[in-house]
C-alpha positions as a printed Julia matrix, in Angstrom:
316×3 Matrix{Float64}:
 -104.19  -129.08  -74.64
 -105.86  -125.68  -75.35
 -109.29  -125.18  -75.0
 -110.82  -123.18  -78.3
 -112.77  -120.04  -77.52
 -114.47  -118.49  -80.61
 -115.57  -114.72  -79.3
 -116.72  -114.04  -82.95
 -117.21  -117.27  -85.11
 -120.96  -117.86  -84.72
 -121.28  -121.54  -85.03
 -121.71  -124.57  -82.82
 -120.52  -128.24  -82.19
 -122.88  -130.79  -82.15
 -121.89  -134.75  -80.96
 -123.64  -137.53  -81.01
 -123.45  -138.35  -77.47
 -124.63  -135.07  -76.04
 -128.13  -134.89  -74.61
 -130.98  -134.47  -77.25
 -131.19  -130.69  -78.59
 -127.95  -129.18  -77.04
 -124.61  -127.85  -78.22
 -122.01  -125.32  -77.62
 -122.57  -121.74  -77.16
 -121.57  -120.14  -80.28
 -119.09  -117.97  -78.22
 -117.47  -120.63  -76.06
 -116.33  -124.24  -77.2
 -116.32  -127.31  -75.21
 -113.2   -128.74  -73.71
 -112.04  -131.51  -75.81
 -113.58  -134.77  -74.87
 -116.26  -133.42  -73.04
 -120.21  -134.31  -73.69
 -123.12  -132.07  -72.66
 -125.62  -133.26  -70.35
 -127.44  -130.76  -69.78
 -128.71  -127.28  -71.48
 -130.98  -124.52  -71.29
 -131.7   -121.23  -72.79
 -133.95  -118.59  -71.92
 -134.94  -115.76  -74.29
 -134.8   -113.42  -71.7
 -134.65  -113.98  -67.8
 -133.05  -112.38  -64.82
 -129.88  -113.32  -63.48
 -127.67  -113.01  -60.28
 -124.17  -112.98  -60.98
 -122.17  -113.98  -57.88
 -118.95  -111.75  -56.98
 -118.25  -112.67  -53.62
 -118.93  -114.71  -50.62
 -122.09  -115.86  -49.22
 -123.12  -114.11  -46.01
 -125.87  -114.85  -44.16
 -128.32  -114.39  -46.76
 -127.2   -112.92  -49.89
 -123.47  -112.53  -51.85
 -121.02  -110.13  -50.44
 -120.9   -108.9   -54.01
 -123.25  -109.67  -56.85
 -124.55  -107.8   -60.34
 -128.05  -107.86  -61.53
 -128.31  -108.93  -65.13
 -130.65  -109.39  -67.56
 -130.9   -110.68  -70.86
 -130.74  -113.85  -73.09
 -129.25  -116.52  -70.91
 -127.45  -119.86  -71.78
 -126.79  -123.0   -69.23
 -124.6   -125.75  -69.76
 -122.94  -128.56  -68.22
 -120.41  -130.7   -69.6
 -118.81  -134.19  -68.16
 -115.25  -135.34  -68.63
 -115.24  -138.86  -67.89
 -112.71  -141.56  -67.89
 -110.09  -139.17  -68.23
 -106.84  -138.2   -66.11
 -107.29  -134.63  -66.78
 -107.62  -132.82  -63.68
 -110.26  -130.03  -62.46
 -107.63  -127.54  -62.28
 -106.42  -128.26  -65.7
 -109.74  -127.73  -67.43
 -110.43  -124.5   -65.37
 -107.03  -122.87  -66.41
 -108.06  -124.21  -69.96
 -111.09  -121.84  -69.89
 -109.58  -119.51  -68.02
 -106.53  -118.73  -70.44
 -109.03  -118.8   -73.2
 -111.39  -116.15  -72.14
 -108.21  -113.68  -71.34
 -107.16  -114.18  -74.55
 -110.26  -113.35  -76.12
 -110.29  -110.19  -74.21
 -113.12  -111.17  -71.27
 -112.42  -109.21  -68.28
 -111.85  -111.37  -64.97
 -114.68  -109.85  -62.26
 -114.11  -112.88  -59.8
 -112.21  -116.01  -59.1
 -112.95  -118.53  -56.32
 -112.01  -121.8   -55.01
 -113.36  -123.57  -52.22
 -110.94  -123.69  -49.21
 -112.9   -126.4   -47.48
 -115.93  -124.57  -46.34
 -119.48  -124.72  -47.47
 -119.66  -120.55  -48.09
 -116.24  -120.28  -49.76
 -116.54  -119.2   -53.21
 -117.14  -122.51  -55.01
 -118.08  -124.36  -52.09
 -121.27  -126.58  -51.48
 -123.71  -123.8   -49.79
 -122.2   -121.03  -52.32
 -122.78  -123.42  -55.07
 -126.34  -124.08  -54.32
 -126.94  -120.11  -54.2
 -125.49  -119.32  -57.29
 -126.68  -121.89  -59.42
 -130.61  -121.09  -58.28
 -133.1   -122.71  -60.17
 -131.38  -125.45  -62.0
 -132.88  -128.93  -61.49
 -131.91  -130.51  -58.22
 -130.11  -133.33  -60.13
 -128.13  -131.08  -62.12
 -126.95  -128.68  -59.07
 -125.91  -131.81  -57.23
 -123.35  -133.13  -59.89
 -121.58  -129.88  -58.82
 -122.06  -129.51  -55.07
 -122.68  -132.71  -53.71
 -119.75  -134.86  -54.8
 -116.23  -134.95  -55.4
 -113.03  -132.8   -53.63
 -114.18  -129.58  -52.53
 -110.36  -128.27  -52.66
 -110.22  -128.5   -56.42
 -113.98  -126.67  -57.09
 -113.5   -123.36  -59.02
 -115.4   -120.35  -60.11
 -114.95  -117.83  -62.95
 -116.82  -114.35  -63.52
 -116.13  -112.65  -66.43
 -117.14  -109.96  -68.53
 -116.69  -109.45  -72.34
 -117.83  -106.07  -73.61
 -119.23  -105.39  -77.25
 -121.36  -102.69  -78.89
 -124.64  -105.07  -79.34
 -124.39  -105.89  -75.52
 -122.11  -107.03  -73.26
 -121.28  -110.94  -72.4
 -120.94  -112.1   -69.03
 -119.74  -115.66  -67.94
 -120.33  -117.66  -65.05
 -118.1   -121.07  -65.06
 -118.18  -123.97  -62.47
 -115.77  -126.86  -62.63
 -115.88  -129.39  -59.77
 -113.55  -133.1   -59.75
 -116.35  -135.44  -58.9
 -113.73  -138.12  -59.03
 -110.64  -139.1   -59.73
 -111.51  -139.59  -63.59
 -114.44  -137.27  -63.98
 -114.4   -133.28  -64.26
 -117.97  -131.48  -64.32
 -118.39  -128.18  -66.24
 -121.16  -125.79  -65.38
 -121.3   -122.84  -68.05
 -123.42  -119.99  -67.87
 -123.37  -117.08  -70.43
 -125.7   -114.41  -70.12
 -126.08  -111.78  -73.2
 -127.26  -108.54  -71.85
 -130.07  -107.28  -73.64
 -132.74  -104.46  -72.65
 -136.25  -106.08  -72.34
 -138.47  -105.82  -75.1
 -141.35  -103.35  -73.37
 -144.76  -101.32  -74.35
 -145.57  -104.53  -76.31
 -148.55  -105.45  -74.61
 -150.97  -102.21  -73.7
 -153.12  -102.29  -70.63
 -155.78  -100.02  -70.05
 -158.55   -99.56  -67.78
 -161.07  -100.61  -70.31
 -159.25  -104.0   -70.57
 -158.94  -104.35  -66.74
 -163.05  -104.04  -66.5
 -163.8   -106.19  -69.44
 -161.63  -109.03  -67.7
 -163.05  -108.49  -64.54
 -166.92  -108.54  -65.59
 -166.06  -111.47  -67.6
 -164.46  -113.71  -65.08
 -164.15  -111.86  -61.97
 -160.44  -111.32  -61.93
 -157.71  -110.03  -64.19
 -154.05  -111.28  -64.14
 -151.03  -107.96  -64.35
 -147.93  -109.0   -65.82
 -146.77  -105.8   -66.21
 -146.03  -104.78  -62.67
 -142.33  -105.76  -61.85
 -139.98  -106.46  -58.77
 -136.91  -107.47  -58.55
 -135.96  -110.96  -57.53
 -136.66  -111.81  -53.85
 -138.03  -108.08  -53.61
 -141.18  -106.46  -52.94
 -140.62  -102.54  -54.16
 -142.57  -101.95  -57.43
 -139.81  -100.83  -60.2
 -140.22   -97.77  -62.21
 -141.39   -99.55  -65.65
 -144.59  -100.62  -63.75
 -146.24   -96.97  -64.03
 -148.65   -97.61  -66.72
 -149.97  -100.95  -65.09
 -150.41   -98.99  -62.23
 -151.88   -96.16  -63.7
 -154.36   -98.47  -65.9
 -155.63   -99.93  -62.05
 -156.04   -96.25  -60.54
 -158.28   -95.06  -63.55
 -160.26   -98.29  -63.23
 -161.2    -97.23  -59.63
 -161.87   -93.68  -60.45
 -164.2    -94.61  -63.31
 -165.79   -97.49  -61.56
 -166.24   -95.64  -57.72
 -168.34   -98.43  -55.81
 -165.44  -101.16  -57.01
 -163.59  -102.68  -54.37
 -160.59  -105.18  -55.03
 -158.79  -107.71  -53.75
 -154.8   -107.34  -54.84
 -153.12  -110.97  -54.99
 -149.63  -111.59  -55.29
 -148.61  -114.94  -56.89
 -144.91  -116.48  -57.29
 -143.74  -119.28  -58.8
 -142.47  -122.83  -56.76
 -138.85  -121.89  -56.57
 -137.87  -121.47  -53.0
 -139.58  -122.18  -49.71
 -143.33  -121.98  -49.38
 -143.14  -119.73  -46.41
 -141.11  -117.48  -48.05
 -143.38  -117.29  -51.51
 -145.95  -116.58  -49.19
 -144.85  -113.72  -47.35
 -143.22  -112.52  -50.55
 -146.34  -112.55  -52.49
 -148.03  -110.67  -49.96
 -145.44  -108.08  -49.46
 -145.9   -107.49  -53.2
 -149.45  -107.17  -53.09
 -149.57  -104.97  -50.35
 -146.86  -102.77  -52.0
 -149.3   -102.65  -55.0
 -152.16  -101.11  -52.5
 -149.72   -98.87  -50.61
 -148.71   -96.84  -54.01
 -152.37   -96.87  -55.46
 -153.38   -95.41  -52.13
 -150.64   -92.99  -51.61
 -149.49   -91.96  -55.18
 -152.57   -92.42  -57.25
 -155.44   -91.29  -54.27
 -157.24   -94.13  -54.29
 -159.5    -94.73  -50.45
 -157.52   -97.25  -48.59
 -160.78   -99.49  -47.64
 -161.26  -100.02  -51.23
 -158.12  -102.22  -51.36
 -156.41  -104.84  -49.73
 -153.42  -107.06  -50.51
 -153.15  -110.69  -49.72
 -150.52  -113.41  -51.02
 -151.1   -116.96  -51.8
 -147.44  -117.19  -53.13
 -147.31  -120.36  -55.69
 -150.75  -122.09  -54.76
 -153.11  -121.15  -57.27
 -150.69  -121.37  -60.42
 -152.07  -120.91  -64.32
 -149.12  -123.13  -65.53
 -146.41  -125.75  -65.16
 -143.69  -124.74  -62.75
 -141.58  -127.48  -64.78
 -140.39  -124.91  -67.4
 -139.31  -121.23  -67.5
 -142.18  -120.34  -69.49
 -144.98  -121.46  -66.71
 -142.85  -120.43  -63.9
 -143.0   -116.45  -65.79
 -147.03  -116.72  -65.95
 -147.53  -117.75  -62.45
 -145.74  -114.6   -61.17
 -148.28  -112.03  -61.3
 -150.37  -109.74  -59.71
 -154.07  -110.47  -60.05
 -156.93  -108.26  -59.18
 -159.84  -109.54  -57.9
 -163.47  -107.75  -57.61
 -165.13  -107.74  -54.03
 -168.7   -108.48  -53.61
């Protein structure tokens, strides 16, 4: 039985047994008989595509992507079909549709092997624990398979991360992540010194979302230049002001790690303002509070995005 993959057809299948609101991605249909148990879409987010084994604290090879992300998990229950057969149908269909294979993996029994238990937890970061566990915590480790692939197109490349697991002799789980690469729309919000001053005078603080960092990194990205310039202008125009620079994260990951990361990011902001913008060091202090002061729920991607921020707090 062949899996149908429709790379150029803009339609999706919806089945009564699927989780409410879920449907196939318009570019890739399901293996016949599968039901959707979980789905999630993100208009724009970062995605780390695993292309190698997990080594100590990172993948031996990985690709940092950004764009529209669709995540779907399927279950194929009460069947005699194996995960190996399901996986081969997907890989054959993707190859026929001119997807380029970037990585193929299978668990050889070890947890850090590509598709192994530990590896899956790292590769499927930010999934709900129960959804992640349906792939990683059960079944036959030697029947787990993974594929990373790329489809080049003029309007933006498409990447696929495919995980297939045999949970029992009669149940196969498929997790499919589709990343449609597109540049983030910048310049939509302008932050200047006047805005920063008005917010601080009104509430004693101001949240900044225009200071950018890579996932789990504290180096300020170049696209943060406008926000950094605005902070410098604020301090130059208000020469008596002193500020706390406070880093915030969402609740993804361990508390100790997020506390350290948020502080490192805050101190990076201070270092750039004092080093490149000429602000006196005694006017700025950097601290991190990790996820301890959220402004939105951490149960949604939108809420997490609001919680990841840098704040300026006026010192008295």
